[in-house]
PDB file of N, CA, C and O in Angstrom:
ATOM      1  N   UNK A   1      -1.146  -8.605  12.611  1.00  0.00           N
ATOM      2  CA  UNK A   1      -1.587  -8.038  11.361  1.00  0.00           C
ATOM      3  C   UNK A   1      -0.724  -8.570  10.215  1.00  0.00           C
ATOM      4  O   UNK A   1      -0.671  -7.951   9.152  1.00  0.00           O
ATOM      5  N   UNK A   2      -0.068  -9.669  10.402  1.00  0.00           N
ATOM      6  CA  UNK A   2       0.851 -10.185   9.398  1.00  0.00           C
ATOM      7  C   UNK A   2       0.143 -10.777   8.181  1.00  0.00           C
ATOM      8  O   UNK A   2       0.761 -10.906   7.124  1.00  0.00           O
ATOM      9  N   UNK A   3      -1.126 -11.137   8.300  1.00  0.00           N
ATOM     10  CA  UNK A   3      -1.834 -11.762   7.184  1.00  0.00           C
ATOM     11  C   UNK A   3      -2.497 -10.744   6.250  1.00  0.00           C
ATOM     12  O   UNK A   3      -3.197 -11.137   5.317  1.00  0.00           O
ATOM     13  N   UNK A   4      -2.292  -9.467   6.480  1.00  0.00           N
ATOM     14  CA  UNK A   4      -2.875  -8.420   5.649  1.00  0.00           C
ATOM     15  C   UNK A   4      -1.924  -8.102   4.499  1.00  0.00           C
ATOM     16  O   UNK A   4      -0.710  -8.019   4.685  1.00  0.00           O
ATOM     17  N   UNK A   5      -2.491  -7.928   3.316  1.00  0.00           N
ATOM     18  CA  UNK A   5      -1.729  -7.604   2.121  1.00  0.00           C
ATOM     19  C   UNK A   5      -0.951  -6.298   2.328  1.00  0.00           C
ATOM     20  O   UNK A   5      -1.543  -5.283   2.696  1.00  0.00           O
ATOM     21  N   UNK A   6       0.354  -6.312   2.100  1.00  0.00           N
ATOM     22  CA  UNK A   6       1.167  -5.100   2.297  1.00  0.00           C
ATOM     23  C   UNK A   6       0.698  -3.924   1.435  1.00  0.00           C
ATOM     24  O   UNK A   6       0.805  -2.771   1.855  1.00  0.00           O
ATOM     25  N   UNK A   7       0.185  -4.201   0.250  1.00  0.00           N
ATOM     26  CA  UNK A   7      -0.322  -3.125  -0.607  1.00  0.00           C
ATOM     27  C   UNK A   7      -1.544  -2.486   0.039  1.00  0.00           C
ATOM     28  O   UNK A   7      -1.709  -1.267  -0.016  1.00  0.00           O
ATOM     29  N   UNK A   8      -2.400  -3.297   0.648  1.00  0.00           N
ATOM     30  CA  UNK A   8      -3.581  -2.763   1.332  1.00  0.00           C
ATOM     31  C   UNK A   8      -3.172  -1.919   2.537  1.00  0.00           C
ATOM     32  O   UNK A   8      -3.793  -0.893   2.814  1.00  0.00           O
ATOM     33  N   UNK A   9      -2.149  -2.336   3.242  1.00  0.00           N
ATOM     34  CA  UNK A   9      -1.646  -1.554   4.378  1.00  0.00           C
ATOM     35  C   UNK A   9      -1.173  -0.187   3.886  1.00  0.00           C
ATOM     36  O   UNK A   9      -1.441   0.827   4.530  1.00  0.00           O
ATOM     37  N   UNK A  10      -0.484  -0.152   2.771  1.00  0.00           N
ATOM     38  CA  UNK A  10      -0.037   1.129   2.211  1.00  0.00           C
ATOM     39  C   UNK A  10      -1.219   2.004   1.835  1.00  0.00           C
ATOM     40  O   UNK A  10      -1.178   3.218   2.032  1.00  0.00           O
ATOM     41  N   UNK A  11      -2.277   1.399   1.294  1.00  0.00           N
ATOM     42  CA  UNK A  11      -3.482   2.158   0.945  1.00  0.00           C
ATOM     43  C   UNK A  11      -4.129   2.763   2.188  1.00  0.00           C
ATOM     44  O   UNK A  11      -4.548   3.920   2.182  1.00  0.00           O
ATOM     45  N   UNK A  12      -4.202   1.978   3.237  1.00  0.00           N
ATOM     46  CA  UNK A  12      -4.804   2.457   4.486  1.00  0.00           C
ATOM     47  C   UNK A  12      -3.972   3.609   5.045  1.00  0.00           C
ATOM     48  O   UNK A  12      -4.522   4.617   5.488  1.00  0.00           O
ATOM     49  N   UNK A  13      -2.673   3.461   5.024  1.00  0.00           N
ATOM     50  CA  UNK A  13      -1.801   4.543   5.498  1.00  0.00           C
ATOM     51  C   UNK A  13      -2.001   5.807   4.660  1.00  0.00           C
ATOM     52  O   UNK A  13      -2.043   6.910   5.204  1.00  0.00           O
ATOM     53  N   UNK A  14      -2.124   5.651   3.340  1.00  0.00           N
ATOM     54  CA  UNK A  14      -2.342   6.803   2.464  1.00  0.00           C
ATOM     55  C   UNK A  14      -3.689   7.459   2.763  1.00  0.00           C
ATOM     56  O   UNK A  14      -3.784   8.686   2.796  1.00  0.00           O
ATOM     57  N   UNK A  15      -4.732   6.653   2.980  1.00  0.00           N
ATOM     58  CA  UNK A  15      -6.058   7.191   3.276  1.00  0.00           C
ATOM     59  C   UNK A  15      -6.106   7.861   4.641  1.00  0.00           C
ATOM     60  O   UNK A  15      -7.054   8.587   4.942  1.00  0.00           O
ATOM     61  N   UNK A  16      -5.101   7.627   5.464  1.00  0.00           N
ATOM     62  CA  UNK A  16      -5.043   8.244   6.785  1.00  0.00           C
ATOM     63  C   UNK A  16      -4.630   9.707   6.714  1.00  0.00           C
ATOM     64  O   UNK A  16      -4.692  10.413   7.721  1.00  0.00           O
ATOM     65  N   UNK A  17      -4.219  10.164   5.566  1.00  0.00           N
ATOM     66  CA  UNK A  17      -3.917  11.595   5.378  1.00  0.00           C
ATOM     67  C   UNK A  17      -5.245  12.316   5.217  1.00  0.00           C
ATOM     68  O   UNK A  17      -6.041  11.981   4.340  1.00  0.00           O
ATOM     69  N   UNK A  18      -5.475  13.292   6.056  1.00  0.00           N
ATOM     70  CA  UNK A  18      -6.769  13.956   6.068  1.00  0.00           C
ATOM     71  C   UNK A  18      -6.627  15.439   5.765  1.00  0.00           C
ATOM     72  O   UNK A  18      -5.519  15.946   5.594  1.00  0.00           O
ATOM     73  N   UNK A  19      -7.758  16.125   5.702  1.00  0.00           N
ATOM     74  CA  UNK A  19      -7.766  17.534   5.364  1.00  0.00           C
ATOM     75  C   UNK A  19      -7.644  18.475   6.547  1.00  0.00           C
ATOM     76  O   UNK A  19      -7.489  19.683   6.367  1.00  0.00           O
ATOM     77  N   UNK A  20      -7.712  17.937   7.747  1.00  0.00           N
ATOM     78  CA  UNK A  20      -7.610  18.765   8.949  1.00  0.00           C
ATOM     79  C   UNK A  20      -6.278  18.498   9.649  1.00  0.00           C
ATOM     80  O   UNK A  20      -5.952  17.352   9.959  1.00  0.00           O
ATOM     81  N   UNK A  21      -5.525  19.547   9.892  1.00  0.00           N
ATOM     82  CA  UNK A  21      -4.217  19.407  10.527  1.00  0.00           C
ATOM     83  C   UNK A  21      -4.322  18.690  11.873  1.00  0.00           C
ATOM     84  O   UNK A  21      -3.506  17.820  12.178  1.00  0.00           O
ATOM     85  N   UNK A  22      -5.321  19.052  12.674  1.00  0.00           N
ATOM     86  CA  UNK A  22      -5.474  18.446  14.003  1.00  0.00           C
ATOM     87  C   UNK A  22      -5.661  16.932  13.903  1.00  0.00           C
ATOM     88  O   UNK A  22      -5.103  16.173  14.695  1.00  0.00           O
ATOM     89  N   UNK A  23      -6.452  16.508  12.922  1.00  0.00           N
ATOM     90  CA  UNK A  23      -6.694  15.085  12.729  1.00  0.00           C
ATOM     91  C   UNK A  23      -5.443  14.405  12.171  1.00  0.00           C
ATOM     92  O   UNK A  23      -5.111  13.289  12.570  1.00  0.00           O
ATOM     93  N   UNK A  24      -4.758  15.071  11.259  1.00  0.00           N
ATOM     94  CA  UNK A  24      -3.512  14.526  10.715  1.00  0.00           C
ATOM     95  C   UNK A  24      -2.492  14.266  11.817  1.00  0.00           C
ATOM     96  O   UNK A  24      -1.806  13.244  11.799  1.00  0.00           O
ATOM     97  N   UNK A  25      -2.389  15.166  12.755  1.00  0.00           N
ATOM     98  CA  UNK A  25      -1.421  15.009  13.849  1.00  0.00           C
ATOM     99  C   UNK A  25      -1.739  13.759  14.666  1.00  0.00           C
ATOM    100  O   UNK A  25      -0.844  12.975  14.981  1.00  0.00           O
ATOM    101  N   UNK A  26      -3.002  13.575  15.004  1.00  0.00           N
ATOM    102  CA  UNK A  26      -3.415  12.391  15.776  1.00  0.00           C
ATOM    103  C   UNK A  26      -3.136  11.121  14.985  1.00  0.00           C
ATOM    104  O   UNK A  26      -2.586  10.160  15.525  1.00  0.00           O
ATOM    105  N   UNK A  27      -3.510  11.110  13.715  1.00  0.00           N
ATOM    106  CA  UNK A  27      -3.348   9.903  12.906  1.00  0.00           C
ATOM    107  C   UNK A  27      -1.882   9.593  12.621  1.00  0.00           C
ATOM    108  O   UNK A  27      -1.500   8.423  12.589  1.00  0.00           O
ATOM    109  N   UNK A  28      -1.058  10.612  12.415  1.00  0.00           N
ATOM    110  CA  UNK A  28       0.372  10.369  12.215  1.00  0.00           C
ATOM    111  C   UNK A  28       0.999   9.731  13.450  1.00  0.00           C
ATOM    112  O   UNK A  28       1.810   8.812  13.343  1.00  0.00           O
ATOM    113  N   UNK A  29       0.618  10.225  14.615  1.00  0.00           N
ATOM    114  CA  UNK A  29       1.126   9.644  15.870  1.00  0.00           C
ATOM    115  C   UNK A  29       0.664   8.191  16.005  1.00  0.00           C
ATOM    116  O   UNK A  29       1.435   7.318  16.404  1.00  0.00           O
ATOM    117  N   UNK A  30      -0.605   7.947  15.666  1.00  0.00           N
ATOM    118  CA  UNK A  30      -1.155   6.595  15.725  1.00  0.00           C
ATOM    119  C   UNK A  30      -0.438   5.669  14.747  1.00  0.00           C
ATOM    120  O   UNK A  30      -0.089   4.545  15.109  1.00  0.00           O
ATOM    121  N   UNK A  31      -0.215   6.121  13.516  1.00  0.00           N
ATOM    122  CA  UNK A  31       0.462   5.290  12.519  1.00  0.00           C
ATOM    123  C   UNK A  31       1.874   4.944  12.959  1.00  0.00           C
ATOM    124  O   UNK A  31       2.364   3.852  12.671  1.00  0.00           O
ATOM    125  N   UNK A  32       2.529   5.860  13.651  1.00  0.00           N
ATOM    126  CA  UNK A  32       3.899   5.630  14.117  1.00  0.00           C
ATOM    127  C   UNK A  32       3.959   4.757  15.363  1.00  0.00           C
ATOM    128  O   UNK A  32       4.940   4.043  15.569  1.00  0.00           O
ATOM    129  N   UNK A  33       2.910   4.805  16.207  1.00  0.00           N
ATOM    130  CA  UNK A  33       3.012   4.160  17.522  1.00  0.00           C
ATOM    131  C   UNK A  33       1.977   3.097  17.847  1.00  0.00           C
ATOM    132  O   UNK A  33       2.088   2.458  18.893  1.00  0.00           O
ATOM    133  N   UNK A  34       0.987   2.879  17.015  1.00  0.00           N
ATOM    134  CA  UNK A  34      -0.022   1.900  17.386  1.00  0.00           C
ATOM    135  C   UNK A  34      -0.601   1.096  16.239  1.00  0.00           C
ATOM    136  O   UNK A  34      -1.169   0.024  16.450  1.00  0.00           O
ATOM    137  N   UNK A  35      -0.460   1.603  15.044  1.00  0.00           N
ATOM    138  CA  UNK A  35      -1.096   0.979  13.880  1.00  0.00           C
ATOM    139  C   UNK A  35      -0.644  -0.464  13.671  1.00  0.00           C
ATOM    140  O   UNK A  35      -1.471  -1.333  13.397  1.00  0.00           O
ATOM    141  N   UNK A  36       0.637  -0.726  13.793  1.00  0.00           N
ATOM    142  CA  UNK A  36       1.176  -2.057  13.513  1.00  0.00           C
ATOM    143  C   UNK A  36       0.733  -3.117  14.523  1.00  0.00           C
ATOM    144  O   UNK A  36       0.896  -4.311  14.270  1.00  0.00           O
ATOM    145  N   UNK A  37       0.181  -2.704  15.656  1.00  0.00           N
ATOM    146  CA  UNK A  37      -0.276  -3.654  16.659  1.00  0.00           C
ATOM    147  C   UNK A  37      -1.769  -3.988  16.538  1.00  0.00           C
ATOM    148  O   UNK A  37      -2.286  -4.777  17.328  1.00  0.00           O
ATOM    149  N   UNK A  38      -2.458  -3.406  15.571  1.00  0.00           N
ATOM    150  CA  UNK A  38      -3.895  -3.644  15.437  1.00  0.00           C
ATOM    151  C   UNK A  38      -4.192  -5.085  15.072  1.00  0.00           C
ATOM    152  O   UNK A  38      -3.466  -5.713  14.301  1.00  0.00           O
ATOM    153  N   UNK A  39      -5.268  -5.596  15.639  1.00  0.00           N
ATOM    154  CA  UNK A  39      -5.770  -6.898  15.233  1.00  0.00           C
ATOM    155  C   UNK A  39      -6.537  -6.727  13.923  1.00  0.00           C
ATOM    156  O   UNK A  39      -6.770  -5.604  13.475  1.00  0.00           O
ATOM    157  N   UNK A  40      -6.917  -7.820  13.327  1.00  0.00           N
ATOM    158  CA  UNK A  40      -7.690  -7.759  12.083  1.00  0.00           C
ATOM    159  C   UNK A  40      -9.009  -7.033  12.297  1.00  0.00           C
ATOM    160  O   UNK A  40      -9.416  -6.239  11.449  1.00  0.00           O
ATOM    161  N   UNK A  41      -9.685  -7.287  13.411  1.00  0.00           N
ATOM    162  CA  UNK A  41     -10.953  -6.618  13.713  1.00  0.00           C
ATOM    163  C   UNK A  41     -10.748  -5.124  13.949  1.00  0.00           C
ATOM    164  O   UNK A  41     -11.544  -4.304  13.490  1.00  0.00           O
ATOM    165  N   UNK A  42      -9.695  -4.778  14.656  1.00  0.00           N
ATOM    166  CA  UNK A  42      -9.405  -3.365  14.897  1.00  0.00           C
ATOM    167  C   UNK A  42      -9.061  -2.645  13.595  1.00  0.00           C
ATOM    168  O   UNK A  42      -9.425  -1.485  13.404  1.00  0.00           O
ATOM    169  N   UNK A  43      -8.365  -3.335  12.712  1.00  0.00           N
ATOM    170  CA  UNK A  43      -8.043  -2.741  11.419  1.00  0.00           C
ATOM    171  C   UNK A  43      -9.319  -2.486  10.617  1.00  0.00           C
ATOM    172  O   UNK A  43      -9.440  -1.457   9.953  1.00  0.00           O
ATOM    173  N   UNK A  44     -10.260  -3.411  10.677  1.00  0.00           N
ATOM    174  CA  UNK A  44     -11.546  -3.216   9.996  1.00  0.00           C
ATOM    175  C   UNK A  44     -12.280  -2.011  10.578  1.00  0.00           C
ATOM    176  O   UNK A  44     -12.887  -1.239   9.835  1.00  0.00           O
ATOM    177  N   UNK A  45     -12.230  -1.844  11.886  1.00  0.00           N
ATOM    178  CA  UNK A  45     -12.870  -0.685  12.522  1.00  0.00           C
ATOM    179  C   UNK A  45     -12.162   0.601  12.120  1.00  0.00           C
ATOM    180  O   UNK A  45     -12.812   1.623  11.899  1.00  0.00           O
ATOM    181  N   UNK A  46     -10.838   0.562  12.022  1.00  0.00           N
ATOM    182  CA  UNK A  46     -10.093   1.745  11.596  1.00  0.00           C
ATOM    183  C   UNK A  46     -10.471   2.132  10.171  1.00  0.00           C
ATOM    184  O   UNK A  46     -10.601   3.315   9.854  1.00  0.00           O
ATOM    185  N   UNK A  47     -10.645   1.134   9.318  1.00  0.00           N
ATOM    186  CA  UNK A  47     -11.100   1.412   7.951  1.00  0.00           C
ATOM    187  C   UNK A  47     -12.450   2.121   7.956  1.00  0.00           C
ATOM    188  O   UNK A  47     -12.682   3.033   7.163  1.00  0.00           O
ATOM    189  N   UNK A  48     -13.337   1.699   8.852  1.00  0.00           N
ATOM    190  CA  UNK A  48     -14.648   2.366   8.964  1.00  0.00           C
ATOM    191  C   UNK A  48     -14.473   3.817   9.401  1.00  0.00           C
ATOM    192  O   UNK A  48     -15.190   4.700   8.930  1.00  0.00           O
ATOM    193  N   UNK A  49     -13.534   4.061  10.287  1.00  0.00           N
ATOM    194  CA  UNK A  49     -13.262   5.435  10.716  1.00  0.00           C
ATOM    195  C   UNK A  49     -12.804   6.291   9.542  1.00  0.00           C
ATOM    196  O   UNK A  49     -13.157   7.467   9.450  1.00  0.00           O
ATOM    197  N   UNK A  50     -12.028   5.709   8.659  1.00  0.00           N
ATOM    198  CA  UNK A  50     -11.515   6.456   7.511  1.00  0.00           C
ATOM    199  C   UNK A  50     -12.620   6.844   6.536  1.00  0.00           C
ATOM    200  O   UNK A  50     -12.423   7.720   5.694  1.00  0.00           O
ATOM    201  N   UNK A  51     -13.768   6.207   6.639  1.00  0.00           N
ATOM    202  CA  UNK A  51     -14.916   6.553   5.797  1.00  0.00           C
ATOM    203  C   UNK A  51     -15.685   7.756   6.351  1.00  0.00           C
ATOM    204  O   UNK A  51     -16.513   8.342   5.653  1.00  0.00           O
ATOM    205  N   UNK A  52     -15.413   8.118   7.595  1.00  0.00           N
ATOM    206  CA  UNK A  52     -16.085   9.262   8.211  1.00  0.00           C
ATOM    207  C   UNK A  52     -15.585  10.567   7.600  1.00  0.00           C
ATOM    208  O   UNK A  52     -14.467  10.641   7.090  1.00  0.00           O
ATOM    209  N   UNK A  53     -16.419  11.582   7.659  1.00  0.00           N
ATOM    210  CA  UNK A  53     -15.973  12.919   7.280  1.00  0.00           C
ATOM    211  C   UNK A  53     -14.944  13.414   8.279  1.00  0.00           C
ATOM    212  O   UNK A  53     -14.942  12.999   9.438  1.00  0.00           O
ATOM    213  N   UNK A  54     -14.079  14.293   7.834  1.00  0.00           N
ATOM    214  CA  UNK A  54     -12.998  14.779   8.699  1.00  0.00           C
ATOM    215  C   UNK A  54     -13.516  15.389   9.998  1.00  0.00           C
ATOM    216  O   UNK A  54     -13.002  15.087  11.075  1.00  0.00           O
ATOM    217  N   UNK A  55     -14.526  16.242   9.902  1.00  0.00           N
ATOM    218  CA  UNK A  55     -15.036  16.913  11.113  1.00  0.00           C
ATOM    219  C   UNK A  55     -15.663  15.922  12.078  1.00  0.00           C
ATOM    220  O   UNK A  55     -15.463  16.034  13.287  1.00  0.00           O
ATOM    221  N   UNK A  56     -16.417  14.955  11.571  1.00  0.00           N
ATOM    222  CA  UNK A  56     -17.012  13.932  12.443  1.00  0.00           C
ATOM    223  C   UNK A  56     -15.924  13.092  13.108  1.00  0.00           C
ATOM    224  O   UNK A  56     -15.975  12.819  14.307  1.00  0.00           O
ATOM    225  N   UNK A  57     -14.951  12.693  12.316  1.00  0.00           N
ATOM    226  CA  UNK A  57     -13.842  11.882  12.827  1.00  0.00           C
ATOM    227  C   UNK A  57     -13.110  12.642  13.930  1.00  0.00           C
ATOM    228  O   UNK A  57     -12.828  12.080  14.989  1.00  0.00           O
ATOM    229  N   UNK A  58     -12.803  13.905  13.692  1.00  0.00           N
ATOM    230  CA  UNK A  58     -12.106  14.717  14.691  1.00  0.00           C
ATOM    231  C   UNK A  58     -12.954  14.896  15.947  1.00  0.00           C
ATOM    232  O   UNK A  58     -12.428  14.839  17.058  1.00  0.00           O
ATOM    233  N   UNK A  59     -14.252  15.111  15.784  1.00  0.00           N
ATOM    234  CA  UNK A  59     -15.134  15.245  16.952  1.00  0.00           C
ATOM    235  C   UNK A  59     -15.123  13.978  17.800  1.00  0.00           C
ATOM    236  O   UNK A  59     -15.136  14.057  19.029  1.00  0.00           O
ATOM    237  N   UNK A  60     -15.100  12.827  17.169  1.00  0.00           N
ATOM    238  CA  UNK A  60     -15.023  11.562  17.919  1.00  0.00           C
ATOM    239  C   UNK A  60     -13.699  11.454  18.658  1.00  0.00           C
ATOM    240  O   UNK A  60     -13.663  11.102  19.837  1.00  0.00           O
ATOM    241  N   UNK A  61     -12.618  11.757  17.962  1.00  0.00           N
ATOM    242  CA  UNK A  61     -11.286  11.640  18.572  1.00  0.00           C
ATOM    243  C   UNK A  61     -11.126  12.616  19.730  1.00  0.00           C
ATOM    244  O   UNK A  61     -10.516  12.283  20.746  1.00  0.00           O
ATOM    245  N   UNK A  62     -11.675  13.826  19.581  1.00  0.00           N
ATOM    246  CA  UNK A  62     -11.566  14.838  20.627  1.00  0.00           C
ATOM    247  C   UNK A  62     -12.593  14.672  21.740  1.00  0.00           C
ATOM    248  O   UNK A  62     -12.550  15.400  22.732  1.00  0.00           O
ATOM    249  N   UNK A  63     -13.499  13.739  21.594  1.00  0.00           N
ATOM    250  CA  UNK A  63     -14.528  13.519  22.611  1.00  0.00           C
ATOM    251  C   UNK A  63     -15.655  14.522  22.558  1.00  0.00           C
ATOM    252  O   UNK A  63     -16.420  14.630  23.516  1.00  0.00           O
ATOM    253  N   UNK A  64     -15.783  15.259  21.469  1.00  0.00           N
ATOM    254  CA  UNK A  64     -16.857  16.237  21.327  1.00  0.00           C
ATOM    255  C   UNK A  64     -18.159  15.605  20.871  1.00  0.00           C
ATOM    256  O   UNK A  64     -19.224  16.213  20.981  1.00  0.00           O
ATOM    257  N   UNK A  65     -18.075  14.386  20.359  1.00  0.00           N
ATOM    258  CA  UNK A  65     -19.265  13.650  19.928  1.00  0.00           C
ATOM    259  C   UNK A  65     -19.164  12.235  20.482  1.00  0.00           C
ATOM    260  O   UNK A  65     -18.072  11.681  20.609  1.00  0.00           O
ATOM    261  N   UNK A  66     -20.296  11.668  20.803  1.00  0.00           N
ATOM    262  CA  UNK A  66     -20.347  10.314  21.347  1.00  0.00           C
ATOM    263  C   UNK A  66     -20.381   9.304  20.210  1.00  0.00           C
ATOM    264  O   UNK A  66     -21.106   9.487  19.232  1.00  0.00           O
ATOM    265  N   UNK A  67     -19.609   8.254  20.336  1.00  0.00           N
ATOM    266  CA  UNK A  67     -19.562   7.191  19.340  1.00  0.00           C
ATOM    267  C   UNK A  67     -20.553   6.114  19.746  1.00  0.00           C
ATOM    268  O   UNK A  67     -20.404   5.492  20.798  1.00  0.00           O
ATOM    269  N   UNK A  68     -21.567   5.891  18.913  1.00  0.00           N
ATOM    270  CA  UNK A  68     -22.597   4.902  19.237  1.00  0.00           C
ATOM    271  C   UNK A  68     -22.190   3.477  18.883  1.00  0.00           C
ATOM    272  O   UNK A  68     -22.620   2.529  19.540  1.00  0.00           O
ATOM    273  N   UNK A  69     -21.384   3.322  17.875  1.00  0.00           N
ATOM    274  CA  UNK A  69     -20.950   2.006  17.408  1.00  0.00           C
ATOM    275  C   UNK A  69     -19.835   1.492  18.321  1.00  0.00           C
ATOM    276  O   UNK A  69     -18.781   2.123  18.401  1.00  0.00           O
ATOM    277  N   UNK A  70     -20.038   0.360  19.015  1.00  0.00           N
ATOM    278  CA  UNK A  70     -19.009  -0.150  19.934  1.00  0.00           C
ATOM    279  C   UNK A  70     -17.683  -0.466  19.240  1.00  0.00           C
ATOM    280  O   UNK A  70     -16.614  -0.294  19.826  1.00  0.00           O
ATOM    281  N   UNK A  71     -17.757  -0.923  18.002  1.00  0.00           N
ATOM    282  CA  UNK A  71     -16.558  -1.230  17.232  1.00  0.00           C
ATOM    283  C   UNK A  71     -15.739   0.044  17.001  1.00  0.00           C
ATOM    284  O   UNK A  71     -14.523   0.058  17.188  1.00  0.00           O
ATOM    285  N   UNK A  72     -16.424   1.099  16.594  1.00  0.00           N
ATOM    286  CA  UNK A  72     -15.745   2.380  16.386  1.00  0.00           C
ATOM    287  C   UNK A  72     -15.281   2.978  17.705  1.00  0.00           C
ATOM    288  O   UNK A  72     -14.210   3.581  17.773  1.00  0.00           O
ATOM    289  N   UNK A  73     -16.076   2.816  18.748  1.00  0.00           N
ATOM    290  CA  UNK A  73     -15.701   3.362  20.057  1.00  0.00           C
ATOM    291  C   UNK A  73     -14.372   2.763  20.521  1.00  0.00           C
ATOM    292  O   UNK A  73     -13.538   3.462  21.096  1.00  0.00           O
ATOM    293  N   UNK A  74     -14.185   1.490  20.271  1.00  0.00           N
ATOM    294  CA  UNK A  74     -12.942   0.827  20.675  1.00  0.00           C
ATOM    295  C   UNK A  74     -11.736   1.421  19.937  1.00  0.00           C
ATOM    296  O   UNK A  74     -10.728   1.750  20.563  1.00  0.00           O
ATOM    297  N   UNK A  75     -11.835   1.556  18.638  1.00  0.00           N
ATOM    298  CA  UNK A  75     -10.697   2.067  17.875  1.00  0.00           C
ATOM    299  C   UNK A  75     -10.469   3.551  18.160  1.00  0.00           C
ATOM    300  O   UNK A  75      -9.325   4.005  18.171  1.00  0.00           O
ATOM    301  N   UNK A  76     -11.522   4.301  18.387  1.00  0.00           N
ATOM    302  CA  UNK A  76     -11.373   5.715  18.763  1.00  0.00           C
ATOM    303  C   UNK A  76     -10.641   5.800  20.104  1.00  0.00           C
ATOM    304  O   UNK A  76      -9.799   6.677  20.299  1.00  0.00           O
ATOM    305  N   UNK A  77     -10.963   4.890  21.024  1.00  0.00           N
ATOM    306  CA  UNK A  77     -10.245   4.835  22.297  1.00  0.00           C
ATOM    307  C   UNK A  77      -8.770   4.589  22.116  1.00  0.00           C
ATOM    308  O   UNK A  77      -7.945   5.173  22.818  1.00  0.00           O
ATOM    309  N   UNK A  78      -8.432   3.722  21.172  1.00  0.00           N
ATOM    310  CA  UNK A  78      -7.019   3.465  20.875  1.00  0.00           C
ATOM    311  C   UNK A  78      -6.362   4.722  20.307  1.00  0.00           C
ATOM    312  O   UNK A  78      -5.240   5.063  20.682  1.00  0.00           O
ATOM    313  N   UNK A  79      -7.059   5.404  19.408  1.00  0.00           N
ATOM    314  CA  UNK A  79      -6.517   6.634  18.821  1.00  0.00           C
ATOM    315  C   UNK A  79      -6.270   7.686  19.893  1.00  0.00           C
ATOM    316  O   UNK A  79      -5.261   8.391  19.861  1.00  0.00           O
ATOM    317  N   UNK A  80      -7.191   7.785  20.837  1.00  0.00           N
ATOM    318  CA  UNK A  80      -7.041   8.782  21.908  1.00  0.00           C
ATOM    319  C   UNK A  80      -5.869   8.457  22.825  1.00  0.00           C
ATOM    320  O   UNK A  80      -5.227   9.362  23.357  1.00  0.00           O
ATOM    321  N   UNK A  81      -5.588   7.164  23.013  1.00  0.00           N
ATOM    322  CA  UNK A  81      -4.576   6.736  23.968  1.00  0.00           C
ATOM    323  C   UNK A  81      -3.153   6.860  23.428  1.00  0.00           C
ATOM    324  O   UNK A  81      -2.192   6.904  24.197  1.00  0.00           O
ATOM    325  N   UNK A  82      -3.025   6.915  22.110  1.00  0.00           N
ATOM    326  CA  UNK A  82      -1.674   6.938  21.519  1.00  0.00           C
ATOM    327  C   UNK A  82      -1.091   8.323  21.597  1.00  0.00           C
ATOM    328  O   UNK A  82       0.036   8.545  21.153  1.00  0.00           O
TER     329      UNK A  82
END
């Protein structure tokens, strides 16, 4: 992920702050332990996740809803594993 603009990385980290405590906990752990290892494609998928509503995003992370998009399914899997 070295070719990504550092300012954009800061924006993504800021957008990772959410309105649900449960989701914040998962994302904080991910930012500390997995975010820096993302590929460019995975980072693009993570950005798509950040466009989701908090409840939908949390349902995907908790496995309460099925992710139809394979790109999102991959990054959600990474979030669950961290």
